[in-house]
C-alpha positions in Angstrom: 135.5 -23.0 31.0 134.2 -24.5 34.1 131.1 -27.5 33.8 128.0 -26.6 35.9 128.6 -27.7 39.3 124.5 -29.9 39.5 126.1 -31.8 36.5 129.2 -34.8 36.0 131.6 -33.6 34.3 133.3 -35.1 31.0 135.6 -37.7 31.7 138.6 -38.8 29.9 138.7 -41.6 28.3 140.8 -44.6 30.0 142.9 -47.0 27.7 144.3 -50.0 30.5 141.7 -52.5 28.3 142.5 -51.4 24.6 144.0 -53.0 22.2 146.5 -50.9 19.9 148.4 -51.1 16.8 150.9 -48.5 15.7 153.2 -46.8 13.0 153.8 -43.1 13.9 151.9 -40.5 13.3 148.8 -43.5 12.4 147.3 -45.4 15.6 144.1 -47.2 16.0 142.7 -48.4 19.0 139.9 -50.6 19.8 138.5 -53.4 22.5 140.9 -56.1 22.7 138.3 -58.0 20.4 138.5 -55.6 17.6 135.5 -53.6 17.9 135.6 -49.9 18.4 132.6 -49.0 21.1 134.6 -46.8 23.9 135.6 -43.1 23.7 139.3 -43.7 22.8 138.7 -46.1 19.8 139.4 -45.0 16.6 142.3 -43.8 13.9 144.0 -41.6 14.6 146.7 -39.7 12.5 148.8 -37.3 13.9 146.4 -35.4 16.3 143.2 -35.8 14.9 141.1 -38.7 14.5 140.0 -39.9 11.3 137.4 -42.4 12.3 135.5 -43.2 15.0 134.2 -46.9 14.7 133.8 -49.4 12.5 131.5 -53.0 13.0 132.6 -55.8 10.7 129.2 -58.4 10.7 129.3 -61.8 9.5 125.1 -62.9 8.7 124.0 -60.4 10.7 126.7 -61.4 14.1 129.4 -59.9 15.0 131.2 -63.0 16.0 132.4 -64.4 19.9 136.2 -63.3 20.3 138.8 -66.2 21.5 141.8 -64.4 21.0 144.4 -62.4 19.3 148.0 -62.3 17.7 150.5 -59.4 16.8 153.1 -58.7 14.4 155.4 -56.6 15.5 153.2 -53.0 16.7 151.9 -52.5 13.6 149.3 -55.4 13.3 147.0 -57.6 14.6 145.0 -60.4 14.1 141.7 -61.1 16.1 139.6 -64.4 16.3 136.3 -65.4 16.5 133.6 -67.7 15.7 131.0 -67.6 14.0 129.0 -69.5 15.6 125.3 -68.6 13.5 126.6 -70.1 10.3 128.5 -72.9 12.3 126.4 -76.4 12.1 125.1 -77.8 15.9 128.3 -80.3 16.5 130.1 -79.3 19.2 133.7 -78.2 17.2 133.8 -74.6 16.2 134.0 -75.0 12.0 133.4 -71.5 11.4 135.3 -69.0 12.3 136.3 -64.9 11.4 140.0 -63.7 11.6 140.6 -59.6 11.0 144.3 -58.7 10.3 144.8 -55.2 11.3 147.7 -53.9 10.2 149.1 -49.9 10.2 151.9 -48.3 8.3 152.8 -44.6 8.1 149.2 -42.7 7.1 147.3 -45.5 6.3 145.8 -48.8 8.2 144.5 -52.0 6.1 142.1 -55.1 7.5 141.5 -57.7 5.8 138.2 -59.7 6.8 138.7 -63.8 6.2 136.1 -66.4 6.7 137.6 -69.7 7.3 135.3 -72.8 7.1 135.6 -76.0 8.1 132.2 -77.4 6.6 131.6 -79.8 4.1 129.4 -77.7 2.3 129.8 -74.3 0.8 128.3 -71.0 3.0 126.8 -68.4 1.0 126.8 -65.3 3.5 127.0 -61.0 3.7 129.9 -59.3 5.3 129.3 -55.9 6.5 131.0 -53.3 7.7 130.1 -50.2 8.8 131.9 -47.0 9.1 131.8 -44.1 11.2 133.8 -40.8 9.8 134.9 -38.1 12.4 137.7 -35.7 12.6 137.6 -34.5 16.4 141.4 -33.3 17.5 142.9 -35.2 20.4 142.4 -32.7 22.6 138.4 -32.8 23.0 139.0 -36.6 22.5 141.2 -36.6 26.1 138.3 -34.5 27.9 135.9 -36.6 27.3 134.0 -34.6 24.7 134.5 -37.0 21.2 131.0 -37.7 21.1 128.5 -35.5 19.7 126.4 -36.1 22.2 128.4 -35.5 25.2 129.4 -32.0 23.3 125.8 -30.8 23.2 125.2 -32.0 27.3 128.7 -29.5 27.8 128.5 -26.5 25.6 132.3 -25.2 25.7 133.7 -21.7 23.7 137.0 -23.0 23.6 136.6 -26.0 21.7 138.4 -26.3 18.8 135.6 -25.7 16.1 134.3 -28.8 14.1 136.1 -29.0 10.4 133.5 -29.2 7.8 133.8 -32.2 5.7 133.4 -32.8 1.8 132.6 -36.1 0.2 133.1 -37.3 -2.8 132.9 -40.8 -4.2 135.5 -42.9 -6.3 135.2 -45.8 -8.2 136.7 -47.2 -5.9 136.1 -45.6 -2.4 134.9 -42.3 -0.7 137.1 -39.5 0.0 136.7 -37.6 3.2 137.8 -33.9 2.8 138.5 -30.7 5.0 140.7 -27.8 4.6 143.9 -29.8 5.9 143.1 -33.4 5.4 142.1 -36.1 2.8 141.2 -39.5 3.8 140.4 -41.7 1.4 138.6 -44.9 2.3 138.6 -47.8 0.0 137.2 -51.3 -0.7 138.1 -53.9 -2.6 136.0 -54.5 -6.0 133.3 -56.5 -5.1 131.9 -54.5 -2.4 128.9 -52.3 -3.0 129.3 -48.8 -0.5 127.0 -46.1 0.0 127.5 -43.1 2.8 124.7 -41.1 4.4 124.6 -38.0 6.4 125.4 -38.5 9.7 121.8 -39.1 11.8 123.4 -38.4 15.2 123.9 -34.5 14.4 121.6 -31.9 15.5 120.0 -29.4 13.4 122.8 -26.7 13.4 125.6 -29.7 13.1 127.2 -30.7 9.9 129.2 -34.0 11.3 131.3 -36.1 9.0 129.2 -39.1 7.3 128.3 -42.9 7.8 129.6 -45.3 5.2 128.7 -48.7 4.5 129.9 -51.7 2.5 128.4 -54.5 1.8 130.0 -58.0 0.4 127.5 -60.7 -1.3 130.5 -64.1 -0.6 130.2 -67.3 -0.8 132.4 -69.6 1.8 133.6 -72.7 0.6 133.7 -76.8 2.1 136.6 -76.5 3.8 138.2 -73.1 2.6 138.2 -69.5 3.3 137.4 -66.1 1.5 138.5 -62.7 2.1 137.3 -59.5 1.4 139.6 -55.6 2.4 139.1 -52.3 3.2 141.8 -49.6 3.8 142.1 -45.8 5.1 145.3 -43.3 3.4 145.6 -40.2 5.4 146.9 -37.3 4.6 147.4 -34.0 6.5 148.6 -30.8 5.1 148.6 -29.6 8.5 150.6 -31.7 10.6 154.5 -30.8 12.6 155.4 -34.2 12.3 155.3 -36.9 9.7 157.4 -40.7 9.9 160.6 -41.2 10.0 162.5 -42.2 7.4 164.5 -45.9 7.2 165.0 -48.5 9.5 166.4 -48.4 13.2 169.6 -48.9 14.5 168.2 -51.5 16.7 166.3 -53.7 13.7 167.2 -56.5 14.4 168.6 -56.7 17.2 167.8 -60.0 19.9 167.8 -60.4 23.3 167.9 -64.2 25.5 168.4 -64.1 29.0 168.1 -66.7 32.1 165.5 -64.9 33.6 163.1 -65.2 30.2 161.0 -62.2 31.1 164.2 -59.7 31.0 164.1 -60.9 27.1 160.9 -60.9 26.6 160.1 -56.9 27.5 163.4 -56.1 25.5 161.7 -57.1 22.1 158.9 -56.0 23.3 160.0 -53.1 23.9 161.8 -52.7 21.2 158.6 -53.4 18.8 157.2 -50.5 20.3 159.8 -48.0 19.8 159.8 -48.7 16.2 155.9 -47.8 16.1 157.4 -44.8 17.7 160.0 -43.1 15.6 158.6 -40.0 13.9 160.5 -36.4 12.4 159.4 -33.0 11.6 157.9 -32.0 8.6 160.3 -29.2 9.3 163.7 -32.1 9.8 162.6 -34.8 8.4 165.8 -37.0 8.1 166.3 -36.5 12.0 164.0 -39.2 13.9 163.1 -39.1 17.1 161.0 -41.0 19.7 157.7 -39.5 20.1 156.6 -39.4 24.2 153.7 -41.5 23.6 150.1 -43.0 22.5 147.5 -42.0 22.1 148.6 -38.6 24.4 151.6 -37.2 23.2 152.5 -38.6 19.5 154.6 -35.9 18.9 158.0 -34.5 20.3 158.8 -34.0 23.6 162.1 -32.9 24.8 162.6 -34.5 28.0 161.1 -37.9 26.9 162.3 -37.8 23.7 165.7 -36.8 24.9 165.4 -39.7 28.2 164.3 -42.3 25.9 166.8 -41.5 23.2 169.7 -41.8 26.0 168.4 -45.0 27.3 168.8 -46.9 23.6 172.3 -45.8 23.5 174.0 -49.8 24.1 172.3 -50.2 20.9 173.6 -47.2 18.6 174.4 -43.4 18.8 171.9 -42.8 15.2 168.5 -41.7 17.5 170.6 -40.0 19.7 172.0 -37.6 17.3 169.3 -37.0 15.4 167.5 -36.3 18.5 170.0 -33.7 19.0 169.6 -32.1 15.9 165.9 -32.1 15.8 166.1 -30.0 19.5 169.4 -27.9 18.4 166.9 -26.9 15.3 164.0 -25.4 18.0 166.2 -24.3 20.8 165.2 -20.4 22.0 166.6 -17.3 20.6 164.2 -14.6 22.1 162.8 -14.2 25.4 159.2 -15.0 25.0 157.2 -14.8 28.4 154.2 -16.4 26.3 155.4 -19.6 25.4 158.7 -19.6 27.7 161.3 -19.7 25.2 164.9 -17.7 26.4 168.0 -17.9 24.5 169.6 -20.8 24.8 166.5 -23.1 26.5 165.4 -26.5 24.9 162.0 -27.3 24.0 159.2 -29.0 25.4 156.6 -30.1 23.1 155.4 -29.7 19.5 151.8 -29.2 18.7 150.1 -28.0 15.3 148.3 -25.5 17.0 147.2 -24.2 21.0 146.6 -27.2 23.1 144.2 -26.3 25.2 142.1 -28.8 27.7 138.4 -27.9 28.1 137.5 -27.5 31.5 140.9 -26.5 32.6 143.2 -23.3 32.7 146.1 -24.8 30.3 146.6 -23.7 27.2 150.2 -24.3 25.3 151.1 -22.8 22.0 152.4 -24.7 19.8 155.8 -24.3 20.5 156.2 -24.6 24.0 159.2 -24.2 26.1 157.8 -24.5 29.9 160.2 -27.8 30.9 163.1 -26.9 33.4 165.2 -29.7 32.9 165.2 -30.3 28.5 168.3 -28.5 28.2 170.5 -29.9 30.4 169.3 -33.1 29.6 169.9 -32.3 26.0 173.6 -31.7 27.5 173.9 -34.3 29.1 172.8 -37.0 26.3 175.8 -34.7 23.9 178.1 -35.5 26.0 177.3 -40.0 26.7 176.4 -39.9 23.3 180.0 -39.0 22.2 181.3 -41.3 25.0 179.4 -43.8 23.1 180.4 -43.5 19.6 178.6 -40.2 17.8 181.0 -38.9 15.4 183.3 -36.1 15.6 181.9 -34.3 12.8 178.3 -34.3 14.5 179.1 -33.1 18.0 181.6 -29.8 16.7 178.2 -29.4 14.5 176.8 -28.6 18.2 179.2 -27.0 20.1 177.3 -23.7 19.6 174.0 -25.0 21.2 176.4 -26.6 23.7 177.4 -23.1 25.1 173.8 -21.7 24.1 172.2 -24.4 26.9 175.4 -24.2 29.1 175.0 -20.2 29.1 170.9 -21.4 29.7 171.7 -22.7 32.8 173.5 -19.8 34.5 171.6 -16.8 32.9 168.2 -18.0 32.6 167.6 -21.6 34.7 168.7 -19.8 37.7 166.9 -16.4 36.9 167.6 -15.6 41.4 171.0 -16.4 41.0 171.4 -18.5 44.4 172.8 -21.5 42.4 169.7 -23.3 41.3 168.3 -24.2 38.3 164.4 -23.4 39.4 161.1 -22.8 37.3 157.7 -20.5 37.8 154.7 -20.5 35.3 154.4 -16.5 34.5 151.0 -16.7 32.4 148.8 -18.1 34.5 147.7 -20.8 31.9 151.0 -22.6 31.3 152.0 -25.9 33.0 152.5 -25.2 37.3 154.9 -28.0 37.4 157.5 -28.0 34.6 160.0 -30.8 36.3 158.9 -34.0 34.9 156.8 -34.7 38.0 154.7 -32.0 36.1 151.2 -32.4 37.0 150.1 -29.0 39.4 150.0 -31.1 42.7 153.1 -33.6 42.3 155.3 -31.3 44.3 154.0 -31.3 48.1 154.8 -31.7 51.6 155.0 -34.6 53.3 151.6 -32.9 55.5 150.3 -33.5 51.8 149.7 -29.1 51.0 151.2 -27.8 47.4 154.8 -26.4 47.4 154.5 -22.6 46.6 156.5 -21.5 43.3 159.5 -21.1 41.9 160.2 -24.3 42.6 164.1 -25.9 42.6 163.7 -29.6 42.4 166.2 -31.6 43.6 166.8 -34.3 40.4 167.3 -31.0 38.3 170.3 -29.7 40.5 171.7 -33.3 39.7 171.3 -32.8 35.6 172.8 -29.8 35.9 175.5 -30.2 37.9 176.3 -33.3 34.9 176.3 -30.9 32.2 178.4 -28.5 33.4 180.8 -31.4 33.7 180.3 -33.2 30.8 179.6 -29.6 28.8 183.5 -28.7 30.3 184.7 -31.9 29.0 183.8 -30.7 25.7 184.5 -27.8 24.8 187.8 -29.1 26.3 188.0 -32.0 23.8 187.3 -29.7 21.3 189.6 -26.6 22.2 186.7 -24.3 22.5 187.1 -21.9 25.5 184.9 -21.9 29.3 186.0 -25.6 30.6 187.5 -23.8 33.7 184.0 -22.0 34.2 181.6 -24.5 33.7 184.2 -26.3 36.1 183.7 -24.0 39.2 180.1 -23.5 38.4 179.5 -27.0 39.1 182.0 -27.1 42.1 180.2 -24.5 43.7 177.0 -26.0 42.5 177.3 -29.4 44.5 178.5 -26.9 48.0 175.2 -25.7 47.4 173.2 -28.1 46.8 174.5 -30.1 50.4 174.4 -26.7 52.7 170.5 -26.2 51.5 168.7 -29.6 50.6 169.4 -32.6 53.1 166.9 -33.2 55.6 167.9 -35.4 58.8 165.7 -37.8 59.4 165.2 -40.5 62.1 165.3 -42.9 59.0 168.0 -41.2 57.8 169.3 -38.6 56.0 167.7 -37.8 52.4 167.5 -34.8 49.9 164.3 -33.0 49.7 162.4 -33.1 46.2 162.7 -29.1 46.3 163.6 -25.7 47.0 160.0 -23.6 48.0 159.4 -20.0 47.1 161.6 -18.9 50.4 164.4 -21.3 49.6 162.8 -24.1 52.7 163.5 -27.6 51.7 160.3 -29.6 50.8 160.3 -32.7 52.8 158.5 -35.2 51.1 160.5 -38.3 50.4 159.9 -39.5 46.5 161.2 -41.3 44.0 163.5 -37.9 42.7 166.1 -38.8 44.5 167.2 -41.9 42.9 167.9 -39.5 39.3 170.9 -38.2 41.6 173.3 -41.4 42.2 175.6 -41.4 39.8 175.6 -38.3 38.3 178.4 -36.8 40.0 176.7 -34.2 42.8 176.7 -37.0 45.6 179.7 -38.4 47.6 179.4 -42.0 49.2 178.1 -41.8 51.8 175.0 -39.2 50.5 174.7 -42.3 47.7 174.2 -44.8 50.2 171.9 -42.7 52.3 169.4 -42.4 48.9 170.3 -46.3 48.4 168.5 -47.0 51.6 165.8 -44.9 51.6 165.3 -46.7 47.7 164.4 -50.3 48.6 162.4 -49.0 51.5 159.4 -50.4 52.0 158.1 -46.6 51.9 159.5 -46.5 47.9 160.0 -49.5 47.0 156.5 -51.0 45.7 157.6 -54.6 45.2 157.1 -53.7 41.5 159.2 -51.1 41.0 160.1 -47.3 42.5 157.2 -45.8 44.1 156.9 -41.8 42.9 155.6 -41.3 46.7 156.6 -42.3 50.4 154.1 -43.9 51.6 154.1 -42.1 55.1 153.3 -38.4 52.9 150.5 -37.8 53.8 149.3 -37.2 49.9 150.1 -40.6 49.2 148.0 -42.5 46.9 148.9 -46.1 45.0 147.1 -44.4 41.4 147.9 -40.9 42.5 149.6 -39.7 38.8 152.8 -38.4 40.7 152.3 -38.9 43.9 152.5 -42.7 44.9 151.9 -44.3 41.5 155.1 -46.0 39.6 156.6 -45.0 36.4 159.1 -47.4 34.4 161.3 -45.0 33.2 162.0 -43.2 37.1 162.6 -46.8 38.1 165.1 -47.3 35.6 167.2 -44.1 36.3 167.3 -44.6 39.9 168.3 -48.3 38.4 170.9 -47.0 36.0 172.3 -44.4 38.9 172.1 -47.3 42.4 174.4 -49.9 39.5 176.6 -46.8 38.7 177.6 -45.8 42.7 178.2 -49.6 43.6 174.8 -50.3 45.0 174.3 -53.9 42.7 172.0 -55.6 45.3 169.6 -52.5 45.7 169.8 -52.2 41.8 169.0 -55.7 41.3 166.2 -55.8 43.7 164.2 -52.2 42.1 164.9 -54.4 38.6 162.8 -57.8 39.9 160.2 -55.8 40.3 160.5 -53.8 37.2 160.3 -57.6 35.6 157.2 -58.6 37.5 155.5 -55.7 36.8 156.7 -55.9 32.6 155.1 -59.9 33.3 152.1 -58.5 34.2 151.7 -56.4 31.4 152.2 -58.4 29.0 155.2 -56.8 28.6 154.1 -54.0 27.0 155.1 -51.7 30.3 152.6 -48.5 30.4 153.6 -44.9 30.7 152.8 -45.5 34.6 151.4 -48.2 37.2 149.8 -48.1 40.5 152.1 -48.6 43.7 150.4 -51.0 45.4 152.7 -53.1 47.2 153.6 -57.2 45.8 153.7 -57.9 49.6 149.3 -57.6 49.3 148.5 -58.2 45.9 150.1 -60.6 43.1 150.0 -57.8 40.4 150.1 -53.9 40.1 146.8 -52.6 39.3 146.6 -50.1 35.8 147.0 -46.9 35.7 143.6 -46.6 33.2 144.5 -43.2 31.2 148.7 -44.0 31.1 149.9 -44.0 27.7 150.9 -47.3 25.7 153.3 -47.9 24.3 155.4 -44.5 25.6 159.0 -43.8 24.3 160.6 -43.5 27.8 158.9 -46.8 29.1 159.8 -49.2 26.9 162.9 -47.6 26.3 163.3 -47.6 30.5 164.0 -51.5 29.2 167.1 -51.3 27.8 168.0 -49.1 29.9 167.5 -52.1 32.1 169.7 -54.3 30.2 172.6 -52.1 30.3 173.0 -52.4 33.7 172.2 -56.4 33.9 175.1 -56.6 31.8 177.4 -53.6 33.1 177.7 -51.8 29.5 180.3 -49.2 29.8 182.1 -47.8 26.4 185.6 -46.4 25.9 185.5 -43.8 23.3 189.6 -44.2 23.3 189.3 -47.8 21.9 186.1 -47.9 20.9 185.8 -51.0 23.8 182.4 -51.3 24.7 183.2 -53.7 28.8 181.0 -55.5 30.2 181.4 -55.6 34.0 177.4 -57.4 35.6 176.0 -56.2 38.4 176.0 -58.1 41.5 175.3 -60.5 43.4 174.4 -62.0 39.5 170.2 -63.3 39.2 169.3 -63.0 35.7 171.6 -66.1 34.4 173.0 -65.6 30.9 172.2 -62.3 28.5 173.0 -62.6 25.7 172.5 -59.8 22.6 172.6 -60.9 19.2 172.5 -58.3 15.9 174.1 -55.1 17.6 175.6 -52.5 15.8 176.7 -49.8 18.4 178.7 -47.5 15.5 180.5 -50.6 14.8 182.4 -51.1 18.4 183.4 -54.3 20.5 181.8 -56.1 23.0 
């Protein structure tokens, strides 16, 4: 569909000012005061919004916000004043505390009135709840409100489910063909439900519910009521991960307190992002990010697991296995599946965006980099101590993934991995910068595909070398062949990608359909460092570009240089800063011996982390630290997001210079120089029982 030219199209909801509590696959979004009013707000489970909002009033008033406090990523307490019930003195003596907690499949709210008055207060607590059952793509398209949907009728919108309502002794059951949601209230509540007054004659919108409690708050005392929602989703392809994460109990302290605070917030968020598929319930992975990508994404889950290797190999092993279980076996143009290929995205059904041509199948393989990254994670996890038996079980998948790089990733036989969307409704760009305008020339024109990205060649080189080492270690054939393949790739890269400029030579972001080097200076070049693809002189040239004022914003690495025509600090991939992208460059700089440059970029990320209260979003603006005191949020960025949170552990590993030795079982620490983070200590690290 297309929206009328004379109308204002629906807009994707903004996230930056909202609060979230999460325990995958459940998440709740609200205002910072706990109220639900914005288009993104509500209770979600998997890819469905169960409730779109609820309001709590006490004595007819909603309270005046004074703050919030959290306990991990799955609980928040919102505090407000009830001055409508208070006395006339200056000190506020009537408070409302709403503690919201989530688990996988449920939400609980504890509503507490606290009184400092010398006399009892009789009042009414009222709760109004709006059920929803909209799917995530409808919400993301800005069509979650039924009034807006009516203004923009769309044939490609998923059909709204029919919802049945059943009264129970302790609450209300809302049911569709695949979802059961039970809303419970404690025994003192008076509960009612009614049809949705927002529905048109032809609509069957989910009902609205209400509960009231008549309470007496004792003098200098408290009173508490509770309500809850429990959700079962039979059609979901993902579920909560079992057990505890291997980083449970890990604490970090640092001389520069920002580093420790960032790590601790990240570990809390990563715990909330742990998931498993219903097909492989014992293999945990990290969901890509809340709210839009609360599922398995090959590239994102691989990078996040790779960043977390200093804290153990359990997540790496399970991520490798779940992706191996979905590895391609046939050639299918519609899904982009090919033998040996690692998938991109898993959904319960087709994913389409109203108003856009994008239409992805439930299991989609449209990614050029997940396959070499899977090999790189297997190689790295082995070095960090992944047990031999787990590695050996994955060797057939390794051989298939290597073969994909040669036989399908390089379809034209030029020695490079490239991609092109053959369907017309898949992702036009299939590297990590997957927006439609991400690969462009310095003058702003878009590059035509097939596209061969510079960083993908580095991943492929590293994968071939690491894969060869594993084949050799486990006595399987092919090691010499893959080392020769890597050497050829390295030579061709040097001949084809490098561009001379007055500011110094640099690799092109990509080769276009005509094998011309696309001349934009981008952060992609940071992914080349430390992979083995470059020599010392080439690494030094890239290091110089990464800390230049054109790429280094002072709050992290810009995705595109400021001297490019397409640069804009709030462009998704054309000038913004992505935390994981900067962390990859930081790690590469340190491995290549550029500790000073790595430290410069780390200081930028710490400044950004402080401004975001240490929950780093998916991306933020590329505004210059020389001009602003804090980066602007990218208002639709996922938050938390797995590789952005896990980047904190990668940076911690870089600061400490952690390096594993498979033979001795030791992890050595050679901190980057010059040191600028003070003393750094880690407590509770398991890391496969390795000693540091």
